[in-house]
C-alpha positions as CSV (number, residue, x, y, z in Angstrom):
1,X,138.5,127.7,81.4
2,X,135.4,127.9,83.6
3,X,135.2,130.1,86.7
4,X,133.4,129.1,89.8
5,X,130.5,131.4,90.6
6,X,130.4,132.6,94.2
7,X,127.0,132.3,95.9
8,X,125.3,135.6,96.5
9,X,124.6,136.9,100.0
10,X,120.9,135.9,99.6
11,X,121.9,132.4,98.5
12,X,124.2,132.1,101.6
13,X,121.3,133.1,103.8
14,X,118.9,130.7,102.2
15,X,117.6,128.1,104.7
16,X,118.2,124.5,104.0
17,X,115.3,122.7,102.3
18,X,114.8,120.4,105.2
19,X,114.3,120.5,109.0
20,X,115.1,117.2,110.6
21,X,114.3,118.6,114.1
22,X,110.8,119.4,112.9
23,X,110.4,116.0,111.3
24,X,111.4,114.4,114.6
25,X,109.0,116.6,116.5
26,X,106.1,115.6,114.3
27,X,106.8,111.9,114.6
28,X,107.3,112.2,118.4
29,X,104.0,114.0,118.8
30,X,102.1,111.4,116.8
31,X,103.7,108.6,118.8
32,X,102.6,110.3,122.0
33,X,99.1,111.2,120.8
34,X,97.7,109.2,117.8
35,X,94.6,111.4,117.8
36,X,96.7,114.1,116.0
37,X,97.3,111.8,113.0
38,X,94.4,113.2,110.9
39,X,96.0,116.7,111.2
40,X,99.3,115.3,110.0
41,X,97.9,113.3,107.1
42,X,96.0,116.4,105.8
43,X,99.4,118.0,105.0
44,X,102.1,115.3,104.9
45,X,102.9,112.2,103.0
46,X,105.9,109.9,102.9
47,X,107.6,112.2,100.4
48,X,107.3,115.2,102.8
49,X,110.1,113.8,105.0
50,X,113.6,114.6,103.9
51,X,115.1,111.6,105.8
52,X,113.7,108.4,104.3
53,X,113.7,106.7,107.7
54,X,111.4,109.4,109.0
55,X,109.0,108.8,106.1
56,X,108.9,105.1,106.8
57,X,108.1,105.7,110.5
58,X,105.3,108.1,109.4
59,X,103.9,105.6,107.0
60,X,103.9,102.9,109.8
61,X,102.1,105.4,112.2
62,X,99.4,106.1,109.6
63,X,98.9,102.4,108.8
64,X,98.6,101.5,112.4
65,X,95.9,104.2,112.9
66,X,94.0,103.0,109.8
67,X,94.2,99.4,111.0
68,X,92.8,100.4,114.4
69,X,96.0,99.6,116.2
70,X,97.0,101.4,119.4
71,X,100.0,103.3,118.0
72,X,102.8,104.3,120.3
73,X,106.5,103.4,120.0
74,X,106.1,99.7,120.8
75,X,103.4,99.2,118.2
76,X,105.3,101.1,115.5
77,X,108.5,99.2,116.3
78,X,106.6,96.0,115.9
79,X,105.3,97.0,112.5
80,X,108.8,98.0,111.3
81,X,110.1,94.7,112.8
82,X,107.6,92.7,110.8
83,X,108.7,94.4,107.7
84,X,112.3,93.7,108.3
85,X,113.1,97.5,108.5
86,X,113.5,98.1,112.2
87,X,117.2,97.3,112.5
88,X,118.0,99.4,109.5
89,X,116.1,102.4,110.8
90,X,117.3,101.9,114.4
91,X,115.8,99.7,117.1
92,X,115.5,102.5,119.6
93,X,114.4,105.3,117.2
94,X,110.6,105.1,117.8
95,X,111.3,105.2,121.6
96,X,113.8,108.1,121.2
97,X,111.3,110.1,119.2
98,X,108.6,109.4,121.8
99,X,110.8,110.6,124.7
100,X,112.0,113.7,122.8
101,X,108.4,114.9,122.1
102,X,107.8,115.3,125.9
103,X,110.4,118.1,125.9
104,X,109.2,119.9,122.7
105,X,107.1,123.0,123.4
106,X,104.3,124.2,121.2
107,X,101.5,122.7,119.1
108,X,102.3,120.0,116.6
109,X,100.6,122.0,113.9
110,X,103.6,124.3,113.7
111,X,105.9,121.5,113.1
112,X,103.6,119.8,110.6
113,X,103.4,123.1,108.6
114,X,107.2,123.4,108.9
115,X,107.8,120.0,107.4
116,X,105.3,120.6,104.6
117,X,106.9,123.9,103.7
118,X,110.4,122.5,103.6
119,X,109.1,119.6,101.4
120,X,107.5,122.1,99.0
121,X,110.8,124.1,98.8
122,X,112.7,120.9,97.9
123,X,110.3,120.0,95.2
124,X,110.5,123.5,93.6
125,X,114.3,123.4,93.9
126,X,114.5,120.1,92.0
127,X,112.0,121.4,89.4
128,X,114.1,124.5,88.9
129,X,117.3,122.5,88.3
130,X,115.6,120.3,85.8
131,X,114.1,123.2,84.0
132,X,117.5,125.0,83.8
133,X,119.2,121.9,82.5
134,X,116.6,121.4,79.9
135,X,116.6,125.1,78.8
136,X,120.4,125.1,78.4
137,X,120.3,122.4,75.8
138,X,120.9,123.2,72.1
139,X,118.0,124.2,70.0
140,X,115.3,123.9,72.7
141,X,112.1,125.7,71.8
142,X,110.7,128.2,74.3
143,X,107.3,126.5,74.1
144,X,108.9,123.2,75.1
145,X,110.6,124.9,78.1
146,X,107.3,126.4,79.2
147,X,105.5,123.1,78.8
148,X,108.1,121.3,80.9
149,X,108.2,124.0,83.5
150,X,104.4,123.8,83.9
151,X,104.5,120.0,84.2
152,X,107.4,120.0,86.7
153,X,106.0,122.7,88.9
154,X,102.6,121.0,89.0
155,X,104.4,117.8,90.1
156,X,106.4,119.6,92.7
157,X,103.3,120.9,94.5
158,X,103.0,119.0,97.8
159,X,100.6,116.1,97.7
160,X,98.1,116.9,100.5
161,X,95.1,114.8,101.2
162,X,91.9,116.4,100.0
163,X,89.5,117.9,102.6
164,X,87.2,115.1,103.8
165,X,84.0,117.1,103.6
166,X,82.1,119.5,101.4
167,X,78.9,121.5,101.9
168,X,75.9,120.7,99.8
169,X,75.8,124.3,98.7
170,X,79.2,124.0,97.1
171,X,78.0,121.2,95.0
172,X,75.2,123.2,93.2
173,X,77.3,124.6,90.4
174,X,79.4,121.6,89.6
175,X,76.4,119.4,90.1
176,X,74.3,121.3,87.6
177,X,77.3,121.3,85.2
178,X,77.6,117.5,85.5
179,X,73.9,117.0,84.8
180,X,74.0,119.2,81.7
181,X,77.2,117.4,80.5
182,X,75.6,114.0,80.7
183,X,73.2,115.0,77.9
184,X,76.2,115.8,75.7
185,X,78.4,112.7,76.3
186,X,78.0,109.0,76.8
187,X,76.8,107.8,80.2
188,X,79.9,105.6,80.6
189,X,82.8,103.9,78.8
190,X,81.6,101.1,76.5
191,X,82.9,97.8,77.8
192,X,83.0,95.9,74.5
193,X,79.9,94.0,75.4
194,X,76.7,96.0,74.4
195,X,74.5,93.9,76.7
196,X,76.7,94.7,79.7
197,X,76.7,98.4,78.7
198,X,72.9,98.3,78.9
199,X,72.9,96.6,82.3
200,X,75.5,99.1,83.6
201,X,73.5,102.0,82.1
202,X,76.2,103.1,79.7
203,X,79.3,101.1,80.7
204,X,82.2,101.8,83.1
205,X,82.2,105.0,85.1
206,X,85.1,106.9,86.7
207,X,85.6,106.5,90.4
208,X,83.9,103.1,90.3
209,X,85.3,99.6,90.8
210,X,84.2,96.6,88.8
211,X,84.9,92.9,89.5
212,X,85.0,90.2,86.9
213,X,84.9,86.9,88.7
214,X,85.4,83.4,87.3
215,X,86.8,80.0,88.2
216,X,90.3,79.1,86.9
217,X,90.3,78.5,83.2
218,X,86.9,79.9,82.5
219,X,88.2,83.0,80.8
220,X,88.3,86.1,83.0
221,X,91.6,87.2,81.4
222,X,90.0,86.9,78.0
223,X,87.1,89.1,79.2
224,X,89.5,91.8,80.6
225,X,91.4,91.8,77.3
226,X,88.1,92.1,75.3
227,X,87.2,95.2,77.4
228,X,90.7,96.8,77.1
229,X,90.6,96.2,73.3
230,X,87.2,97.8,72.9
231,X,88.0,100.8,75.0
232,X,91.4,101.5,73.5
233,X,91.4,100.1,69.9
234,X,87.8,101.0,69.1
235,X,87.1,103.8,71.6
236,X,90.5,105.4,71.5
237,X,90.4,105.8,75.3
238,X,93.4,105.2,77.5
239,X,93.7,101.9,79.3
240,X,96.4,100.4,81.6
241,X,96.5,96.7,82.3
242,X,98.6,95.6,85.3
243,X,99.0,91.9,84.9
244,X,100.3,89.5,87.6
245,X,99.6,86.5,85.4
246,X,101.0,87.2,82.0
247,X,103.8,89.1,80.3
248,X,103.0,91.8,77.8
249,X,103.9,89.7,74.8
250,X,101.5,87.0,76.0
251,X,98.7,89.5,76.2
252,X,99.7,90.8,72.8
253,X,99.2,87.4,71.3
254,X,95.6,87.3,72.7
255,X,94.9,90.8,71.4
256,X,96.2,89.9,68.0
257,X,94.1,86.8,67.7
258,X,90.9,88.5,68.9
259,X,91.4,91.5,66.6
260,X,92.3,89.5,63.5
261,X,90.3,86.3,63.9
262,X,93.6,84.4,63.4
263,X,93.6,81.2,65.5
264,X,95.2,81.8,68.9
265,X,96.9,78.4,68.7
266,X,98.5,79.3,65.3
267,X,99.8,82.6,66.7
268,X,101.2,80.8,69.8
269,X,102.9,78.2,67.6
270,X,104.2,80.7,65.0
271,X,102.5,78.7,62.2
272,X,100.9,81.5,60.2
273,X,100.2,81.4,56.5
274,X,99.8,84.2,53.9
275,X,96.1,84.6,54.7
276,X,96.8,84.9,58.4
277,X,99.4,87.6,57.7
278,X,96.9,89.5,55.5
279,X,94.4,89.6,58.3
280,X,97.1,90.7,60.7
281,X,98.2,93.4,58.3
282,X,94.7,94.8,58.0
283,X,94.5,95.4,61.7
284,X,98.1,96.6,62.4
285,X,97.3,100.3,62.1
286,X,94.4,100.4,64.6
287,X,96.4,98.2,67.1
288,X,99.5,100.4,66.7
289,X,97.7,103.6,67.4
290,X,95.7,102.4,70.3
291,X,96.4,104.0,73.7
292,X,96.5,100.5,75.3
293,X,99.3,100.0,77.8
294,X,100.5,96.9,79.6
295,X,102.6,96.3,82.7
296,X,103.7,93.1,84.3
297,X,105.6,94.0,87.5
298,X,107.6,91.5,89.5
299,X,106.6,93.2,92.7
300,X,102.9,92.7,93.3
301,X,102.2,95.1,96.1
302,X,99.6,97.8,96.2
303,X,102.4,100.3,96.6
304,X,104.0,99.2,93.4
305,X,100.6,99.4,91.5
306,X,100.3,103.0,92.7
307,X,103.8,103.8,91.4
308,X,102.9,102.3,88.0
309,X,99.8,104.4,87.8
310,X,101.7,107.5,88.8
311,X,104.4,106.8,86.2
312,X,101.7,106.3,83.5
313,X,100.0,109.5,84.5
314,X,103.2,111.5,84.3
315,X,103.9,110.4,80.8
316,X,100.4,109.9,79.2
317,X,98.0,111.7,81.5
318,X,95.2,110.1,83.4
319,X,94.1,106.6,82.3
320,X,90.4,106.1,81.7
321,X,90.4,102.5,82.9
322,X,93.0,100.5,84.9
323,X,92.6,96.7,84.8
324,X,94.1,94.4,87.4
325,X,94.7,90.7,86.5
326,X,94.1,89.5,89.1
327,X,93.1,90.5,92.6
328,X,94.1,87.3,94.3
329,X,97.7,87.4,92.9
330,X,98.3,90.8,94.5
331,X,100.0,91.5,97.8
332,X,98.9,94.1,100.3
333,X,101.5,96.5,101.7
334,X,100.9,95.1,105.2
335,X,102.3,91.8,106.2
336,X,99.5,89.5,107.3
337,X,98.9,85.8,107.3
338,X,95.1,86.3,107.2
339,X,94.0,85.9,103.6
340,X,90.7,87.6,104.3
341,X,92.5,90.6,105.8
342,X,94.8,90.7,102.8
343,X,92.0,90.8,100.3
344,X,90.2,93.4,102.3
345,X,93.3,95.7,102.3
346,X,93.7,95.3,98.6
347,X,90.1,95.9,97.6
348,X,90.1,99.0,99.9
349,X,93.2,100.2,98.2
350,X,91.8,99.7,94.7
351,X,88.6,101.5,95.7
352,X,90.8,104.4,96.9
353,X,92.6,104.3,93.5
354,X,89.4,104.7,91.7
355,X,88.3,107.7,93.8
356,X,91.7,109.4,94.1
357,X,92.6,109.2,90.4
358,X,89.0,109.5,89.2
359,X,89.3,106.4,87.0
360,X,87.4,103.2,86.5
361,X,89.1,100.2,88.1
362,X,88.3,96.7,86.8
363,X,89.8,93.8,88.7
364,X,89.6,90.1,87.8
365,X,88.9,87.8,90.8
366,X,89.1,84.1,91.5
367,X,86.2,82.0,92.5
368,X,86.4,79.2,95.1
369,X,85.1,75.7,94.3
370,X,81.9,75.9,96.4
371,X,79.7,75.5,93.3
372,X,81.3,72.1,92.6
373,X,79.3,70.6,95.5
374,X,76.0,72.2,94.4
375,X,73.5,70.9,92.0
376,X,73.3,74.3,90.4
377,X,76.8,75.0,89.1
378,X,76.2,78.7,88.3
379,X,78.4,80.8,90.6
380,X,77.0,83.4,92.9
381,X,78.6,86.3,94.6
382,X,79.4,84.3,97.7
383,X,81.8,82.2,95.6
384,X,84.3,85.0,95.3
385,X,87.4,84.4,97.4
386,X,87.2,87.1,100.1
387,X,83.7,87.7,98.9
388,X,82.5,90.2,101.6
389,X,85.2,92.8,100.9
390,X,85.1,92.2,97.2
391,X,81.4,92.7,97.1
392,X,81.5,95.7,99.5
393,X,84.1,97.6,97.5
394,X,82.7,96.8,94.0
395,X,80.1,98.9,92.3
396,X,79.3,96.0,90.0
397,X,80.3,92.3,90.1
398,X,80.1,90.2,86.9
399,X,80.6,86.4,87.2
400,X,81.4,84.3,84.1
401,X,79.9,80.8,83.8
402,X,80.7,78.3,81.1
403,X,78.4,75.2,81.3
404,X,80.8,73.0,79.4
405,X,83.4,73.4,82.2
406,X,81.1,71.3,84.4
407,X,79.2,69.2,81.8
408,X,81.4,68.1,78.8
409,X,78.4,67.2,76.7
410,X,76.4,70.3,77.6
411,X,73.9,71.4,74.9
412,X,75.3,74.9,75.6
413,X,78.8,74.1,74.6
414,X,80.6,77.2,73.3
415,X,78.4,79.6,75.4
416,X,79.0,81.6,78.5
417,X,76.8,83.5,80.9
418,X,77.9,86.8,82.1
419,X,76.0,87.1,85.4
420,X,75.7,90.6,86.8
421,X,75.5,89.6,90.5
422,X,75.8,93.1,91.9
423,X,74.9,96.3,90.1
424,X,74.6,99.7,91.8
425,X,73.7,101.3,88.5
426,X,70.9,99.0,87.4
427,X,69.4,95.5,87.2
428,X,71.1,92.3,88.3
429,X,70.6,90.2,85.2
430,X,72.8,88.2,82.9
431,X,73.6,88.0,79.2
432,X,74.8,85.2,76.9
433,X,78.2,85.4,75.1
434,X,79.7,83.1,72.5
435,X,82.9,81.6,74.0
436,X,85.2,82.0,71.0
437,X,88.3,81.1,72.9
438,X,90.0,79.8,69.8
439,X,90.1,83.5,68.9
440,X,90.9,84.5,72.6
441,X,87.6,86.4,73.0
442,X,84.0,86.3,74.0
443,X,81.4,87.7,71.7
444,X,78.1,89.3,73.0
445,X,75.1,87.6,71.5
446,X,72.7,90.3,72.6
447,X,70.6,87.8,74.6
448,X,69.8,89.4,78.0
449,X,68.1,87.0,80.5
């Protein structure tokens, strides 16, 4: 028979791991004076608030500031109303917080630090419970307990925004280390197309964004799959593909065809002969061991994409490259009827992902039909839907052009031009690839133009 353990005197004196009054004080101060938002975002995130409604109001305040909106209770109430959250949170809450702040003495910094400290305490408490539960299991090795404890404590540390500035002197040592390291490692991550690697001076780089643009049906998804295959199956580096267009099994069919040279149509129809199965068997090992991961979320928001990357990172560590297929099927976290504003919000977010996670981000993008009315059908960077923000946030833009899509009897049938229309790393040139779409792939011919 178990006996309840009485809490110690110290445990009875332990303060609760939240302070709702401090949370309200922070929100009220920000509603009264939006100029203080940068001080709050340096220490707090949505998760810092114990009460979810407070976290949602904080998120709305930050988004209003980033969008250049005036802030204040009426503005924030409007944002929550547009989301359909105001009634659930409380119609008068933003106004109540605003009025309360006028009666609160002291600087907002005290309350910001108070909320941050309580959030950290909650995180460590939860980590401690999980560690204790794991350690009490039968046959658990001490090394496993230590590994889990290290992981959970690291996760529990409050997520604070990084300092927005650094002195040039602080960069001397890491800068020299990076220069020396470049001589000992590849300049970038090989893309699967050697010609593109040459133009990008080594391939994809962390903290950079790459756009692969093409008209519908030209093959941008094939290109993304080629890249993911090369990076993960051949290069053994970690990739994560977030697809809004295909389910994982559909992508698997394409990978299988491209890797084995078994006709894609036969795989899709399930009409495989012994020779096909032999080819598949020969490539099963490399495919099975590849750190290539796929996700096809129903929710298409930027917020959901971040959750997927965080979940991946918790389990597998930092991905080397994250692919998005494709940009124009994503939704921004902000409700807007302006397509240009929506694309801008998404590309800004993906650029932030690349910088924050220190990864390469590769996004497929749709082209408009402007080239249909031109004598020269080759696309240019202005043909990208939402081209200004896509171009601005991309370190390189590659456009795919297949002449046979516009001229059925083209002498270049079966070929594709990969046009590097923007390139911060090198030249803006193009290369020719064989469009082996019957095998769900493009093959670099090595011809750079």
